N, CA, C and O atoms as a GROMACS GRO file, in nm:
protein
  328
    1MET      N    1  -4.386  -4.054   4.181
    1MET     CA    2  -4.492  -4.151   4.193
    1MET      C    3  -4.456  -4.274   4.109
    1MET      O    4  -4.422  -4.261   3.992
    2GLU      N    5  -4.464  -4.390   4.169
    2GLU     CA    6  -4.429  -4.514   4.101
    2GLU      C    7  -4.549  -4.569   4.026
    2GLU      O    8  -4.662  -4.567   4.075
    3GLN      N    9  -4.523  -4.620   3.905
    3GLN     CA   10  -4.631  -4.676   3.825
    3GLN      C   11  -4.670  -4.813   3.879
    3GLN      O   12  -4.583  -4.893   3.913
    4ILE      N   13  -4.797  -4.840   3.887
    4ILE     CA   14  -4.848  -4.967   3.938
    4ILE      C   15  -4.856  -5.067   3.823
    4ILE      O   16  -4.907  -5.036   3.716
    5GLU      N   17  -4.805  -5.186   3.849
    5GLU     CA   18  -4.813  -5.294   3.751
    5GLU      C   19  -4.947  -5.364   3.766
    5GLU      O   20  -4.982  -5.409   3.875
    6ILE      N   21  -5.021  -5.373   3.657
    6ILE     CA   22  -5.153  -5.437   3.662
    6ILE      C   23  -5.141  -5.587   3.635
    6ILE      O   24  -5.207  -5.668   3.700
    7PHE      N   25  -5.056  -5.623   3.539
    7PHE     CA   26  -5.043  -5.763   3.500
    7PHE      C   27  -4.908  -5.817   3.542
    7PHE      O   28  -4.807  -5.747   3.537
    8GLU      N   29  -4.909  -5.941   3.582
    8GLU     CA   30  -4.785  -6.010   3.616
    8GLU      C   31  -4.705  -6.037   3.489
    8GLU      O   32  -4.764  -6.065   3.384
    9ILE      N   33  -4.575  -6.028   3.497
    9ILE     CA   34  -4.490  -6.055   3.382
    9ILE      C   35  -4.475  -6.206   3.370
    9ILE      O   36  -4.428  -6.270   3.465
   10PRO      N   37  -4.513  -6.265   3.257
   10PRO     CA   38  -4.506  -6.411   3.243
   10PRO      C   39  -4.362  -6.459   3.227
   10PRO      O   40  -4.274  -6.385   3.183
   11SER      N   41  -4.342  -6.582   3.264
   11SER     CA   42  -4.211  -6.645   3.249
   11SER      C   43  -4.177  -6.656   3.100
   11SER      O   44  -4.265  -6.685   3.019
   12PRO      N   45  -4.050  -6.633   3.064
   12PRO     CA   46  -4.009  -6.646   2.923
   12PRO      C   47  -3.984  -6.791   2.881
   12PRO      O   48  -3.938  -6.817   2.770
   13CYS      N   49  -4.014  -6.885   2.970
   13CYS     CA   50  -3.989  -7.026   2.942
   13CYS      C   51  -4.057  -7.070   2.813
   13CYS      O   52  -4.174  -7.038   2.790
   14LYS      N   53  -3.983  -7.143   2.729
   14LYS     CA   54  -4.035  -7.195   2.603
   14LYS      C   55  -4.062  -7.345   2.611
   14LYS      O   56  -4.108  -7.406   2.514
   15GLY      N   57  -4.033  -7.406   2.727
   15GLY     CA   58  -4.057  -7.548   2.745
   15GLY      C   59  -3.948  -7.637   2.687
   15GLY      O   60  -3.966  -7.758   2.678
   16ILE      N   61  -3.835  -7.581   2.649
   16ILE     CA   62  -3.725  -7.660   2.593
   16ILE      C   63  -3.639  -7.715   2.707
   16ILE      O   64  -3.606  -7.834   2.708
   17CYS      N   65  -3.603  -7.631   2.802
   17CYS     CA   66  -3.536  -7.669   2.926
   17CYS      C   67  -3.412  -7.756   2.907
   17CYS      O   68  -3.399  -7.860   2.972
   18GLN      N   69  -3.323  -7.714   2.820
   18GLN     CA   70  -3.193  -7.776   2.802
   18GLN      C   71  -3.089  -7.667   2.819
   18GLN      O   72  -3.111  -7.553   2.778
   19VAL      N   73  -2.977  -7.702   2.879
   19VAL     CA   74  -2.874  -7.603   2.908
   19VAL      C   75  -2.761  -7.615   2.807
   19VAL      O   76  -2.717  -7.725   2.773
   20ASN      N   77  -2.714  -7.499   2.758
   20ASN     CA   78  -2.600  -7.501   2.666
   20ASN      C   79  -2.470  -7.509   2.745
   20ASN      O   80  -2.472  -7.518   2.867
   21ASN      N   81  -2.356  -7.506   2.675
   21ASN     CA   82  -2.227  -7.521   2.741
   21ASN      C   83  -2.190  -7.402   2.829
   21ASN      O   84  -2.094  -7.412   2.906
   22ARG      N   85  -2.261  -7.292   2.821
   22ARG     CA   86  -2.233  -7.175   2.905
   22ARG      C   87  -2.330  -7.165   3.023
   22ARG      O   88  -2.321  -7.071   3.102
   23GLY      N   89  -2.422  -7.260   3.035
   23GLY     CA   90  -2.514  -7.263   3.148
   23GLY      C   91  -2.645  -7.191   3.126
   23GLY      O   92  -2.723  -7.173   3.220
   24TYR      N   93  -2.671  -7.149   3.003
   24TYR     CA   94  -2.796  -7.080   2.972
   24TYR      C   95  -2.894  -7.178   2.909
   24TYR      O   96  -2.855  -7.266   2.831
   25CYS      N   97  -3.021  -7.162   2.942
   25CYS     CA   98  -3.125  -7.246   2.884
   25CYS      C   99  -3.132  -7.220   2.733
   25CYS      O  100  -3.128  -7.105   2.690
   26LYS      N  101  -3.141  -7.326   2.655
   26LYS     CA  102  -3.148  -7.312   2.509
   26LYS      C  103  -3.281  -7.256   2.461
   26LYS      O  104  -3.292  -7.212   2.347
   27GLY      N  105  -3.382  -7.258   2.546
   27GLY     CA  106  -3.513  -7.207   2.508
   27GLY      C  107  -3.533  -7.061   2.542
   27GLY      O  108  -3.574  -6.982   2.457
   28CYS      N  109  -3.503  -7.025   2.667
   28CYS     CA  110  -3.533  -6.889   2.712
   28CYS      C  111  -3.409  -6.805   2.739
   28CYS      O  112  -3.420  -6.684   2.759
   29TYR      N  113  -3.290  -6.868   2.741
   29TYR     CA  114  -3.162  -6.799   2.760
   29TYR      C  115  -3.143  -6.742   2.901
   29TYR      O  116  -3.065  -6.649   2.920
   30ARG      N  117  -3.215  -6.799   2.999
   30ARG     CA  118  -3.192  -6.760   3.138
   30ARG      C  119  -3.086  -6.852   3.198
   30ARG      O  120  -3.074  -6.968   3.158
   31ASN      N  121  -3.010  -6.800   3.295
   31ASN     CA  122  -2.916  -6.886   3.366
   31ASN      C  123  -2.990  -6.957   3.480
   31ASN      O  124  -3.108  -6.933   3.503
   32ARG      N  125  -2.920  -7.043   3.549
   32ARG     CA  126  -2.981  -7.125   3.654
   32ARG      C  127  -3.047  -7.039   3.761
   32ARG      O  128  -3.161  -7.064   3.799
   33GLU      N  129  -2.975  -6.938   3.810
   33GLU     CA  130  -3.028  -6.853   3.916
   33GLU      C  131  -3.154  -6.779   3.870
   33GLU      O  132  -3.250  -6.765   3.945
   34GLU      N  133  -3.151  -6.731   3.747
   34GLU     CA  134  -3.267  -6.658   3.694
   34GLU      C  135  -3.388  -6.749   3.681
   34GLU      O  136  -3.501  -6.706   3.707
   35ARG      N  137  -3.366  -6.874   3.642
   35ARG     CA  138  -3.478  -6.968   3.629
   35ARG      C  139  -3.536  -7.003   3.766
   35ARG      O  140  -3.658  -7.001   3.784
   36PHE      N  141  -3.449  -7.035   3.861
   36PHE     CA  142  -3.497  -7.080   3.992
   36PHE      C  143  -3.559  -6.967   4.073
   36PHE      O  144  -3.649  -6.992   4.153
   37ALA      N  145  -3.512  -6.844   4.055
   37ALA     CA  146  -3.560  -6.732   4.136
   37ALA      C  147  -3.676  -6.657   4.070
   37ALA      O  148  -3.726  -6.561   4.128
   38TRP      N  149  -3.719  -6.697   3.953
   38TRP     CA  150  -3.816  -6.621   3.876
   38TRP      C  151  -3.939  -6.580   3.958
   38TRP      O  152  -3.979  -6.464   3.954
   39ASN      N  153  -3.997  -6.671   4.030
   39ASN     CA  154  -4.121  -6.642   4.105
   39ASN      C  155  -4.099  -6.545   4.221
   39ASN      O  156  -4.195  -6.487   4.272
   40ASN      N  157  -3.975  -6.528   4.264
   40ASN     CA  158  -3.945  -6.439   4.376
   40ASN      C  159  -3.895  -6.302   4.329
   40ASN      O  160  -3.871  -6.214   4.412
   41LEU      N  161  -3.878  -6.283   4.200
   41LEU     CA  162  -3.827  -6.155   4.148
   41LEU      C  163  -3.938  -6.052   4.140
   41LEU      O  164  -4.055  -6.086   4.120
   42SER      N  165  -3.901  -5.927   4.156
   42SER     CA  166  -3.996  -5.818   4.135
   42SER      C  167  -4.019  -5.801   3.985
   42SER      O  168  -3.943  -5.856   3.905
   43ASN      N  169  -4.121  -5.728   3.947
   43ASN     CA  170  -4.148  -5.706   3.804
   43ASN      C  171  -4.031  -5.632   3.738
   43ASN      O  172  -3.999  -5.659   3.622
   44ALA      N  173  -3.969  -5.540   3.809
   44ALA     CA  174  -3.853  -5.469   3.753
   44ALA      C  175  -3.738  -5.566   3.729
   44ALA      O  176  -3.670  -5.558   3.626
   45GLN      N  177  -3.715  -5.657   3.822
   45GLN     CA  178  -3.610  -5.757   3.805
   45GLN      C  179  -3.642  -5.852   3.690
   45GLN      O  180  -3.553  -5.891   3.615
   46LYS      N  181  -3.770  -5.888   3.676
   46LYS     CA  182  -3.811  -5.976   3.567
   46LYS      C  183  -3.787  -5.908   3.432
   46LYS      O  184  -3.740  -5.972   3.337
   47ARG      N  185  -3.819  -5.779   3.423
   47ARG     CA  186  -3.795  -5.706   3.297
   47ARG      C  187  -3.646  -5.703   3.265
   47ARG      O  188  -3.607  -5.715   3.148
   48LYS      N  189  -3.563  -5.688   3.367
   48LYS     CA  190  -3.418  -5.686   3.345
   48LYS      C  191  -3.371  -5.823   3.295
   48LYS      O  192  -3.289  -5.831   3.203
   49VAL      N  193  -3.421  -5.930   3.355
   49VAL     CA  194  -3.384  -6.066   3.311
   49VAL      C  195  -3.427  -6.087   3.166
   49VAL      O  196  -3.351  -6.143   3.087
   50ILE      N  197  -3.546  -6.043   3.131
   50ILE     CA  198  -3.594  -6.060   2.993
   50ILE      C  199  -3.504  -5.982   2.897
   50ILE      O  200  -3.474  -6.031   2.788
   51ALA      N  201  -3.462  -5.862   2.935
   51ALA     CA  202  -3.372  -5.783   2.850
   51ALA      C  203  -3.238  -5.856   2.833
   51ALA      O  204  -3.183  -5.858   2.724
   52LEU      N  205  -3.187  -5.914   2.941
   52LEU     CA  206  -3.062  -5.990   2.932
   52LEU      C  207  -3.079  -6.111   2.840
   52LEU      O  208  -2.990  -6.142   2.761
   53CYS      N  209  -3.192  -6.178   2.851
   53CYS     CA  210  -3.219  -6.294   2.765
   53CYS      C  211  -3.222  -6.254   2.618
   53CYS      O  212  -3.171  -6.326   2.533
   54GLN      N  213  -3.282  -6.140   2.588
   54GLN     CA  214  -3.286  -6.092   2.450
   54GLN      C  215  -3.147  -6.061   2.398
   54GLN      O  216  -3.116  -6.090   2.282
   55GLN      N  217  -3.062  -6.003   2.482
   55GLN     CA  218  -2.924  -5.977   2.442
   55GLN      C  219  -2.849  -6.107   2.417
   55GLN      O  220  -2.774  -6.118   2.320
   56ARG      N  221  -2.869  -6.204   2.503
   56ARG     CA  222  -2.803  -6.335   2.486
   56ARG      C  223  -2.847  -6.401   2.357
   56ARG      O  224  -2.765  -6.459   2.285
   57TYR      N  225  -2.976  -6.392   2.326
   57TYR     CA  226  -3.028  -6.451   2.203
   57TYR      C  227  -2.967  -6.383   2.081
   57TYR      O  228  -2.927  -6.450   1.986
   58LYS      N  229  -2.959  -6.251   2.084
   58LYS     CA  230  -2.899  -6.179   1.971
   58LYS      C  231  -2.753  -6.217   1.951
   58LYS      O  232  -2.707  -6.231   1.838
   59ARG      N  233  -2.679  -6.234   2.062
   59ARG     CA  234  -2.539  -6.277   2.053
   59ARG      C  235  -2.530  -6.417   1.994
   59ARG      O  236  -2.442  -6.445   1.912
   60TYR      N  237  -2.620  -6.504   2.036
   60TYR     CA  238  -2.622  -6.642   1.984
   60TYR      C  239  -2.645  -6.642   1.833
   60TYR      O  240  -2.575  -6.711   1.759
   61ILE      N  241  -2.743  -6.565   1.788
   61ILE     CA  242  -2.774  -6.558   1.644
   61ILE      C  243  -2.657  -6.500   1.567
   61ILE      O  244  -2.622  -6.552   1.460
   62ALA      N  245  -2.595  -6.395   1.617
   62ALA     CA  246  -2.480  -6.334   1.550
   62ALA      C  247  -2.365  -6.435   1.538
   62ALA      O  248  -2.302  -6.445   1.433
   63ASN      N  249  -2.338  -6.509   1.645
   63ASN     CA  250  -2.231  -6.609   1.641
   63ASN      C  251  -2.265  -6.722   1.546
   63ASN      O  252  -2.179  -6.771   1.473
   64LYS      N  253  -2.391  -6.764   1.546
   64LYS     CA  254  -2.434  -6.872   1.457
   64LYS      C  255  -2.420  -6.829   1.311
   64LYS      O  256  -2.372  -6.906   1.228
   65ASN      N  257  -2.462  -6.706   1.280
   65ASN     CA  258  -2.450  -6.655   1.143
   65ASN      C  259  -2.304  -6.646   1.101
   65ASN      O  260  -2.270  -6.676   0.987
   66LYS      N  261  -2.218  -6.605   1.193
   66LYS     CA  262  -2.075  -6.595   1.164
   66LYS      C  263  -2.017  -6.733   1.135
   66LYS      O  264  -1.940  -6.750   1.041
   67GLN      N  265  -2.054  -6.833   1.216
   67GLN     CA  266  -2.006  -6.969   1.195
   67GLN      C  267  -2.058  -7.025   1.063
   67GLN      O  268  -1.984  -7.092   0.991
   68ASP      N  269  -2.184  -6.999   1.031
   68ASP     CA  270  -2.242  -7.046   0.905
   68ASP      C  271  -2.169  -6.985   0.786
   68ASP      O  272  -2.143  -7.052   0.686
   69GLU      N  273  -2.136  -6.857   0.797
   69GLU     CA  274  -2.065  -6.788   0.690
   69GLU      C  275  -1.925  -6.847   0.671
   69GLU      O  276  -1.880  -6.868   0.558
   70GLN      N  277  -1.856  -6.872   0.782
   70GLN     CA  278  -1.722  -6.930   0.774
   70GLN      C  279  -1.727  -7.071   0.715
   70GLN      O  280  -1.642  -7.108   0.635
   71SER      N  281  -1.827  -7.148   0.754
   71SER     CA  282  -1.844  -7.283   0.701
   71SER      C  283  -1.872  -7.279   0.551
   71SER      O  284  -1.819  -7.360   0.476
   72SER      N  285  -1.954  -7.184   0.508
   72SER     CA  286  -1.985  -7.169   0.367
   72SER      C  287  -1.861  -7.132   0.287
   72SER      O  288  -1.840  -7.183   0.177
   73GLN      N  289  -1.779  -7.044   0.342
   73GLN     CA  290  -1.656  -7.003   0.274
   73GLN      C  291  -1.560  -7.120   0.263
   73GLN      O  292  -1.494  -7.136   0.160
   74GLN      N  293  -1.551  -7.202   0.367
   74GLN     CA  294  -1.463  -7.319   0.364
   74GLN      C  295  -1.512  -7.417   0.258
   74GLN      O  296  -1.431  -7.474   0.184
   75ASN      N  297  -1.643  -7.439   0.249
   75ASN     CA  298  -1.699  -7.529   0.149
   75ASN      C  299  -1.672  -7.476   0.008
   75ASN      O  300  -1.642  -7.555  -0.082
   76ASP      N  301  -1.682  -7.345  -0.012
   76ASP     CA  302  -1.653  -7.287  -0.141
   76ASP      C  303  -1.507  -7.307  -0.180
   76ASP      O  304  -1.477  -7.337  -0.295
   77GLN      N  305  -1.419  -7.290  -0.084
   77GLN     CA  306  -1.277  -7.307  -0.110
   77GLN      C  307  -1.244  -7.452  -0.142
   77GLN      O  308  -1.163  -7.480  -0.230
   78GLN      N  309  -1.308  -7.545  -0.070
   78GLN     CA  310  -1.284  -7.687  -0.093
   78GLN      C  311  -1.333  -7.729  -0.231
   78GLN      O  312  -1.273  -7.816  -0.294
   79SER      N  313  -1.442  -7.670  -0.276
   79SER     CA  314  -1.495  -7.708  -0.407
   79SER      C  315  -1.407  -7.656  -0.519
   79SER      O  316  -1.416  -7.706  -0.631
   80LEU      N  317  -1.324  -7.557  -0.493
   80LEU     CA  318  -1.233  -7.503  -0.594
   80LEU      C  319  -1.102  -7.578  -0.598
   80LEU      O  320  -1.026  -7.563  -0.694
   81ASP      N  321  -1.072  -7.659  -0.496
   81ASP     CA  322  -0.948  -7.736  -0.494
   81ASP      C  323  -0.960  -7.852  -0.594
   81ASP      O  324  -1.059  -7.924  -0.598
   82PHE      N  325  -0.855  -7.866  -0.675
   82PHE     CA  326  -0.856  -7.972  -0.777
   82PHE      C  327  -0.771  -8.087  -0.734
   82PHE      O  328  -0.760  -8.186  -0.807
   0.00000   0.00000   0.00000
């Protein structure tokens, strides 16, 4: 027996609507196809897209933290150069 969805899954749009260099929205992390097809997706497909967006966001944060750490280390090394 399939569970009935009572509420529609809302769009993850944050209203930023800018695309990064990999083609993902900087606000919601959906790609072009996911954004344009959102209203035609089933609730199961929407949940999958949201899960993908969460994974993309986590990857972005991990990469940003790694870059910040490398930048901090470079600054520390430069401050020790005489």
